[in-house]
VMD Tcl script that draws the C-alpha trace (Angstrom):
set ca {
  {-0.09 -0.17 -0.17}
  {1.36 3.47 -1.10}
  {1.82 6.30 1.48}
  {-1.33 8.17 -0.27}
  {-3.68 5.05 0.08}
  {-2.39 4.80 3.99}
  {-3.54 8.72 4.18}
  {-6.67 8.12 2.66}
  {-7.41 5.25 4.82}
  {-6.50 6.67 8.07}
  {-9.21 5.27 10.80}
  {-9.63 7.18 14.00}
  {-7.90 4.29 16.07}
  {-4.88 5.19 13.97}
  {-5.19 9.09 14.65}
  {-5.96 8.55 18.52}
  {-3.18 6.21 19.01}
  {-0.53 8.07 17.43}
  {-1.54 11.25 19.19}
  {-1.35 9.16 22.38}
  {1.96 7.68 21.57}
  {3.69 11.17 20.63}
  {2.52 13.17 23.57}
  {2.25 10.44 26.29}
  {-1.28 11.40 27.44}
  {-4.47 9.33 27.08}
  {-7.00 10.82 24.97}
  {-10.91 10.32 24.98}
  {-12.74 9.18 21.58}
  {-13.60 12.54 21.04}
  {-12.59 12.97 17.49}
  {-13.73 16.35 15.27}
  {-12.72 16.53 11.80}
  {-11.82 20.48 10.89}
  {-11.95 21.71 7.33}
  {-8.67 21.01 5.09}
  {-8.70 20.10 1.61}
  {-5.09 19.05 1.70}
  {-4.20 17.66 5.09}
  {-6.36 15.56 7.61}
  {-6.83 17.80 10.65}
  {-8.53 16.85 13.67}
  {-9.59 18.02 17.15}
  {-9.26 15.87 20.10}
  {-9.52 15.90 23.97}
  {-7.53 14.22 26.27}
  {-8.81 12.64 29.77}
  {-8.42 16.03 31.64}
  {-10.35 17.93 29.24}
  {-7.66 19.63 27.36}
  {-8.21 20.03 23.51}
  {-5.50 19.63 21.43}
  {-5.23 19.85 16.96}
  {-3.66 16.92 15.11}
  {-2.59 17.76 11.96}
  {-1.58 14.76 9.74}
  {0.19 16.02 6.54}
  {-0.73 14.90 2.98}
  {2.29 12.43 1.77}
  {4.46 14.07 -1.00}
  {3.75 17.67 -0.36}
  {6.28 18.62 2.33}
  {9.71 17.08 3.20}
  {10.62 16.47 6.79}
  {13.06 19.39 6.41}
  {10.16 21.35 4.85}
  {7.96 20.81 7.80}
  {10.93 21.67 10.25}
  {11.29 24.88 8.52}
  {7.62 25.96 9.11}
  {7.90 24.84 12.46}
  {11.24 26.97 13.21}
  {9.40 29.97 12.00}
  {6.66 29.71 13.99}
  {8.97 28.93 17.27}
  {11.05 32.04 16.27}
  {7.80 34.20 16.15}
  {6.84 32.68 19.68}
  {10.22 33.61 21.03}
  {9.49 37.30 19.98}
  {6.16 37.01 21.69}
  {4.29 37.26 18.53}
  {0.68 35.49 19.08}
  {0.74 32.40 16.96}
  {0.15 28.82 17.81}
  {3.29 26.82 18.35}
  {3.70 23.14 17.99}
  {3.94 20.61 21.00}
  {7.48 19.20 21.55}
  {6.47 15.30 21.40}
  {7.83 12.45 23.36}
  {10.52 12.02 20.72}
  {12.00 15.59 21.37}
  {10.80 17.15 18.14}
  {7.43 18.66 16.84}
  {6.87 15.73 14.23}
  {6.32 12.28 14.57}
  {5.37 9.83 12.09}
  {2.63 7.03 11.84}
  {2.40 4.84 8.88}
  {4.87 6.80 6.91}
  {2.84 10.03 7.30}
  {4.08 12.76 9.18}
  {2.12 14.62 11.95}
  {2.05 17.34 14.72}
  {0.13 18.30 17.77}
  {-1.06 21.96 18.36}
  {-2.84 23.25 21.62}
  {-6.46 24.30 20.75}
  {-6.86 28.07 20.62}
  {-10.19 29.37 20.72}
  {-10.73 33.06 18.81}
  {-12.93 34.59 16.20}
  {-11.88 35.75 12.73}
  {-10.31 39.10 12.95}
  {-12.59 41.76 11.61}
  {-11.29 44.94 9.87}
  {-14.12 47.55 10.41}
  {-12.08 50.50 11.23}
  {-9.00 52.37 10.12}
  {-7.09 51.32 13.20}
  {-7.83 47.75 12.52}
  {-5.39 48.08 9.02}
  {-2.81 49.87 11.41}
  {-3.24 46.62 13.65}
  {-2.51 44.19 11.16}
  {0.33 45.92 9.69}
  {1.99 45.94 12.83}
  {1.63 42.26 13.76}
  {2.82 41.11 10.26}
  {5.72 43.49 10.54}
  {6.94 41.56 13.95}
  {6.18 38.43 12.12}
  {8.64 39.44 9.36}
  {11.19 40.65 11.98}
  {11.52 37.08 13.13}
  {11.07 35.82 9.54}
  {14.48 37.69 9.15}
  {16.46 35.69 11.76}
  {17.33 32.74 9.42}
  {16.74 31.19 6.26}
  {14.09 28.45 5.19}
  {16.49 26.39 2.74}
  {13.68 23.84 2.02}
  {10.91 26.07 1.24}
  {9.65 27.49 -2.11}
  {11.43 30.83 -3.08}
  {8.42 32.93 -4.54}
  {10.21 34.47 -7.42}
  {8.86 34.41 -11.11}
  {12.60 32.99 -12.41}
  {12.10 29.97 -10.06}
  {8.46 29.28 -8.86}
  {6.39 30.84 -11.57}
  {8.33 29.44 -14.27}
  {8.16 25.96 -12.92}
  {4.57 26.03 -12.52}
  {4.44 27.12 -16.30}
  {6.39 24.28 -17.44}
  {4.78 21.82 -15.19}
  {1.48 22.65 -16.81}
  {2.73 22.69 -20.37}
  {5.15 20.00 -20.22}
  {2.82 17.83 -18.29}
  {0.14 18.29 -20.77}
  {-2.46 19.43 -18.30}
  {-4.00 22.18 -20.80}
  {-6.10 21.32 -23.52}
  {-4.48 21.27 -26.68}
  {-6.92 23.98 -28.11}
  {-5.65 26.37 -25.50}
  {-2.10 25.44 -24.70}
  {-0.60 27.97 -27.38}
  {-2.79 30.77 -25.81}
  {-1.64 29.78 -22.20}
  {2.07 29.85 -23.13}
  {1.48 33.37 -24.80}
  {-0.51 34.94 -21.85}
  {1.74 33.48 -19.28}
  {4.92 34.15 -21.23}
  {3.96 37.90 -21.10}
  {3.15 37.91 -17.40}
  {6.60 35.96 -16.94}
  {8.45 39.05 -18.90}
  {6.51 41.72 -16.85}
  {7.19 40.16 -13.60}
  {11.14 39.31 -13.98}
  {12.29 42.72 -13.79}
  {10.46 43.96 -10.74}
  {11.68 41.42 -8.42}
  {15.55 42.77 -8.86}
  {16.82 44.38 -6.02}
  {14.03 42.85 -3.55}
  {15.08 41.26 -0.57}
  {13.48 38.07 0.16}
  {12.70 36.87 3.70}
  {10.68 34.07 5.54}
  {6.99 34.92 4.95}
  {3.57 33.46 6.06}
  {3.13 33.12 2.43}
  {-0.57 32.73 2.75}
  {-1.53 35.79 5.10}
  {-5.13 36.68 4.57}
  {-8.03 37.55 6.85}
  {-9.08 33.93 7.61}
  {-5.78 33.26 9.01}
  {-5.92 35.89 11.50}
  {-7.93 35.37 14.66}
  {-8.90 37.60 17.52}
  {-8.38 36.52 21.22}
  {-9.34 39.44 23.62}
  {-6.56 38.42 26.02}
  {-3.54 38.35 23.08}
  {-5.07 40.36 20.31}
  {-4.37 39.43 17.07}
  {-3.11 35.93 16.47}
  {-1.62 34.52 13.22}
  {-2.55 31.13 12.36}
  {-1.74 28.21 9.57}
  {1.78 28.65 8.68}
  {1.38 25.56 6.15}
  {2.45 27.49 2.98}
  {4.82 29.34 4.76}
  {7.70 30.36 2.39}
  {10.85 32.75 1.13}
  {9.68 35.74 -0.90}
  {8.88 39.70 -0.68}
  {7.25 41.20 2.48}
  {4.27 42.55 0.28}
  {3.26 39.04 -0.28}
  {1.88 38.82 3.54}
  {0.17 42.39 2.68}
  {-1.66 42.33 -0.49}
  {-4.05 39.30 0.14}
  {-6.08 41.71 2.53}
  {-6.94 44.18 0.04}
  {-10.60 44.31 -1.10}
  {-9.79 45.12 -4.68}
  {-6.71 45.67 -7.13}
  {-3.97 47.90 -5.41}
  {-5.15 50.86 -7.65}
  {-8.57 50.89 -6.14}
  {-7.04 49.79 -2.31}
  {-4.79 52.79 -1.53}
  {-6.31 53.97 1.36}
  {-5.92 50.19 2.81}
  {-2.35 50.17 1.66}
  {-1.63 53.24 3.16}
  {-3.31 52.49 6.47}
  {-1.48 48.79 6.68}
  {1.93 50.35 5.86}
  {1.42 53.09 8.73}
  {1.26 50.02 11.09}
  {3.79 48.02 9.66}
  {6.63 50.78 9.77}
  {6.32 51.54 13.41}
  {8.04 48.28 13.83}
  {9.94 47.57 10.44}
  {11.16 49.53 7.50}
  {9.34 48.58 3.84}
  {10.97 48.89 0.59}
  {8.34 50.95 -1.50}
  {9.51 49.32 -4.40}
  {7.39 46.21 -3.34}
  {4.45 47.93 -3.81}
  {5.04 47.33 -7.81}
  {4.76 43.66 -7.06}
  {1.00 43.37 -5.95}
  {-0.66 42.78 -9.34}
  {2.44 40.63 -10.33}
  {1.87 38.50 -7.33}
  {-1.85 38.11 -7.70}
  {-0.83 36.74 -11.35}
  {1.67 34.26 -9.95}
  {-0.73 33.14 -7.21}
  {-3.42 32.44 -10.07}
  {-0.65 30.20 -12.00}
  {0.38 28.84 -8.82}
  {-3.36 27.51 -8.10}
  {-3.61 25.95 -11.43}
  {-0.43 24.08 -11.05}
  {-1.80 23.24 -7.65}
  {-4.89 21.84 -9.11}
  {-2.91 19.61 -11.36}
  {-0.89 18.01 -8.59}
  {-4.19 17.29 -6.80}
  {-6.13 15.74 -9.96}
  {-5.70 12.39 -8.95}
  {-7.11 12.81 -5.31}
  {-10.23 10.87 -4.58}
  {-12.17 13.88 -3.76}
  {-10.89 16.39 -6.57}
  {-13.35 15.85 -9.09}
  {-16.16 16.64 -6.76}
  {-14.76 19.83 -5.98}
  {-13.49 20.68 -9.65}
  {-15.68 19.05 -11.82}
  {-14.76 20.83 -14.87}
  {-11.00 20.62 -14.46}
  {-9.02 20.35 -17.78}
  {-11.84 20.55 -19.84}
  {-11.86 23.26 -23.00}
  {-14.13 25.54 -20.99}
  {-12.15 25.66 -17.93}
  {-8.87 26.60 -19.85}
  {-10.79 29.15 -21.77}
  {-11.86 30.94 -18.54}
  {-8.72 30.76 -16.88}
  {-6.79 32.31 -19.83}
  {-9.42 34.87 -19.86}
  {-8.60 35.66 -16.28}
  {-5.26 35.62 -16.62}
  {-5.38 38.50 -19.57}
  {-7.32 40.53 -17.57}
  {-4.69 40.13 -14.62}
  {-2.12 40.92 -17.47}
  {-4.05 44.37 -18.24}
  {-4.47 44.79 -14.31}
  {-0.84 44.29 -14.04}
  {0.08 46.70 -17.06}
  {-2.27 49.41 -15.31}
  {-1.01 49.17 -12.14}
  {2.68 49.53 -13.12}
  {1.63 52.64 -15.16}
  {-0.15 54.11 -12.03}
  {2.82 53.23 -9.92}
  {5.49 54.59 -11.93}
}
mol new
graphics top color blue
foreach p $ca { graphics top sphere $p radius 0.5 }
foreach p [lrange $ca 0 end-1] q [lrange $ca 1 end] { graphics top cylinder $p $q radius 0.2 }
display resetview
């Protein structure tokens, strides 16, 4: 049986026994699945009523070293008193264990609600906590994680989609044309930009509010090395040209703790295009998953690629408009 088959066939007994063995605490039979398309995530309870979250990582997505990079970043944030949820140190002395060839980690349960941005001060508060996270991110490198750069990550995603014949024949040339133009526009903008460890998927659902701790940053699963602005633009309500007030407010808060290179503002729309391409490559890598067709029934069809290429051309025009505006 392959690791993927083992992942699909994990049972509650396996989950509970693995966690009990890892933390050396007996658990109750409580096992509540939490939303996660990629990993298997469960809320559990020990015999004293304490709740933990166990995350079983999908095989083939991350190496052990890549998971260590993630956990090291979270622990560096915690050491700087940034509200995050650090993984529990397990009986093996590490934060990662393994069952049936599947890596897993255990986290304490933290209650909170999604952080709501309702007034100007909320944008500034968000900027401040992300700046502090980036200060921790500068402390070391993440050598086993993705580097967010058009020459590396985006070029690789484009090649993966084209060379792997994931694009329908009728639209392959159009896809190659629009992504080539996006790549040519992106590349020079990254010159002189210093990459650091970043969250990578920092949006409103990954910030929770706790009255006693303020804003807490969660879900570092996609942490990577890249430009600081990647952790800022996903909060914007619209394209950059129509979100200047929000950008200014975020940066007011951010610059209270860390300098921000204004050149990175030109990367916002290019990064949006890169994220669109990354998502298509991500879909192709999940296409053999047993739940995939239920979630993406039109994947790979001519109509699917027609729609995606139309969206990519729209984003290309948004990039050109943004760069003209930002000049």
